[in-house]
C-alpha positions in Angstrom: 7.7 27.3 49.0 6.9 27.2 45.3 4.5 29.8 44.0 1.4 28.1 42.7 0.7 28.8 39.0 -2.0 31.3 38.2 -4.8 29.7 36.3 -7.1 32.0 34.4 -10.6 30.7 33.7 -12.6 32.5 31.1 -16.3 32.5 32.0 -18.5 33.1 29.0 -22.2 33.3 28.7 -24.2 30.8 26.7 -24.7 33.4 24.0 -20.9 34.0 23.7 -20.3 30.2 23.5 -23.0 29.8 20.8 -21.4 32.8 18.9 -18.0 31.2 19.1 -19.3 27.8 18.0 -21.0 29.5 15.0 -17.8 31.3 14.1 -15.8 28.1 14.3 -18.3 26.3 12.2 -18.3 29.1 9.6 -14.5 29.1 9.5 -14.5 25.3 8.9 -17.1 25.7 6.1 -15.0 28.4 4.5 -11.9 26.3 4.6 -13.8 23.3 3.1 -15.2 25.5 0.4 -11.8 27.0 -0.4 -10.3 23.5 -0.7 -13.3 22.4 -2.9 -12.8 25.4 -5.2 -9.1 24.7 -5.4 -9.8 21.1 -6.4 -12.6 22.1 -8.8 -10.1 24.4 -10.5 -7.5 21.7 -10.7 -9.9 18.9 -11.9 -9.4 19.4 -15.7 -5.6 19.5 -15.3 -5.7 16.5 -13.0 -7.8 14.5 -15.4 -5.4 15.2 -18.3 -2.4 14.3 -16.1 -4.2 11.1 -14.9 -4.7 9.9 -18.4 -0.9 10.0 -18.9 -0.1 8.7 -15.4 -2.2 5.5 -15.4 -0.6 3.9 -18.5 2.9 4.9 -17.2 2.2 3.3 -13.8 0.9 0.0 -15.2 4.3 -1.6 -16.0 5.7 -0.4 -12.6 2.8 -2.0 -10.7 3.2 -5.3 -12.6 7.0 -5.4 -12.0 6.5 -4.4 -8.4 4.0 -7.0 -7.5 6.1 -9.7 -9.2 9.3 -8.5 -7.3 7.5 -8.4 -4.0 6.0 -11.8 -4.5 9.4 -13.3 -5.4 11.2 -11.6 -2.5 8.5 -12.6 0.0 9.1 -16.2 -0.8 12.6 -15.8 0.6 14.9 -16.7 -2.2 17.9 -15.0 -0.6 20.8 -13.2 -2.4 20.0 -15.1 -5.7 17.0 -12.7 -6.0 19.2 -9.8 -7.1 17.9 -9.8 -10.6 14.2 -9.7 -9.7 14.3 -5.9 -9.1 15.7 -4.9 -12.5 12.2 -4.8 -14.1 11.1 -2.4 -11.3 14.2 -0.3 -11.8 13.5 -0.3 -15.6 9.9 0.9 -15.0 10.7 3.7 -12.6 12.1 6.2 -15.2 8.9 5.9 -17.2 6.8 7.1 -14.3 9.5 9.6 -13.2 9.6 11.1 -16.7 6.0 12.3 -16.4 5.4 16.0 -16.0 4.9 17.0 -12.4 1.4 16.5 -11.0 -0.8 19.7 -11.0 -1.4 19.5 -7.3 1.7 19.9 -5.1 0.3 17.5 -2.5 -0.2 14.7 -5.0 3.2 15.5 -6.6 4.9 15.2 -3.2 3.2 11.8 -2.4 4.2 10.5 -5.8 7.8 11.7 -5.4 8.1 10.0 -2.0 6.8 6.8 -3.5 9.3 6.8 -6.3 12.2 7.6 -4.0 11.2 4.8 -1.7 11.0 2.4 -4.7 14.4 3.5 -5.9 15.8 2.7 -2.5 14.2 -0.7 -2.5 15.5 -1.6 -6.0 19.0 -0.5 -5.0 19.0 -2.6 -1.9 17.6 -5.6 -3.9 20.1 -5.3 -6.7 23.0 -5.2 -4.1 21.9 -8.5 -2.7 19.9 -7.3 0.3 16.5 -9.0 -0.3 15.0 -8.4 3.2 15.9 -4.7 3.1 14.7 -4.4 -0.5 11.5 -6.2 0.3 10.8 -3.8 3.2 11.4 -0.7 1.0 9.5 -2.1 -2.0 6.5 -2.8 0.2 6.7 0.7 1.6 7.0 2.1 -1.9 4.0 0.1 -3.0 2.0 1.5 0.0 3.0 5.1 -0.8 2.1 4.6 -4.5 -1.3 3.3 -3.4 -1.7 6.4 -1.2 -0.9 8.6 -4.2 -3.5 6.7 -6.2 -6.1 7.0 -3.5 -5.3 10.7 -3.3 -5.7 11.1 -7.1 -9.0 9.1 -7.0 -10.3 11.4 -4.2 -10.2 14.3 -6.6 -12.7 12.6 -8.9 -15.3 12.2 -6.2 -14.6 15.4 -4.2 -17.8 17.4 -3.6 -18.2 20.9 -4.9 -18.5 24.1 -2.9 -21.5 24.7 -0.7 -23.3 27.9 0.2 -26.2 28.0 2.6 -26.3 24.2 2.7 -26.7 23.8 -1.1 -24.0 22.8 -3.6 -23.2 25.6 -6.0 -23.3 23.0 -8.8 -24.5 19.5 -8.8 -21.9 17.2 -7.2 -20.5 14.3 -9.3 -22.1 11.0 -8.8 -20.2 8.6 -6.5 -18.3 5.6 -7.9 -20.5 2.7 -8.9 -21.4 0.3 -6.1 -21.3 3.0 -3.3 -24.6 4.1 -1.9 -24.2 7.5 -0.1 -27.9 8.0 0.5 -27.8 6.7 4.2 -24.8 8.9 4.9 -26.4 12.0 3.3 -29.7 11.4 5.2 -27.8 11.2 8.5 -25.9 14.4 7.8 -22.5 12.9 8.6 -20.8 14.7 5.8 -21.3 18.0 7.4 -22.4 19.8 4.2 -26.1 19.7 4.8 
């Protein structure tokens, strides 16, 4: 017969469980504060980089939305030329200096690689494949933009439930008062 597995059960007192919960909560708060400090240190560099990125991304977005719209209408292999404006706009964005944050830089590089794959498929006469890759590239570019926008609204480090400096105001049209009162953000 098979030997049953030994199962060890750790019995802790309520005080030990409370101490472990406090330690886990404190570790989470330390990690959050470390990330906030990292982002606060990067914020000036990111703002300068963002001022160069946004004008460089504008032509790519326009060409991309036009190409996706045209390919979505199902024009077939005659749609080969529709992706050339996207291919022409990619080097402008790729020529930018690397993003200051490696996570943002990785997301942007993945979006550009996906868009290159889509334009290559499109210019070879594979509209369905090109459309799929261009849509994926558009989604990844949107994720990179959302990631970049999150830095602008990221809260500052907290000690003893109070921000070290006043947090930036939220984007217009967003009311955070109900969320802050309910304590869902975990910083209060």
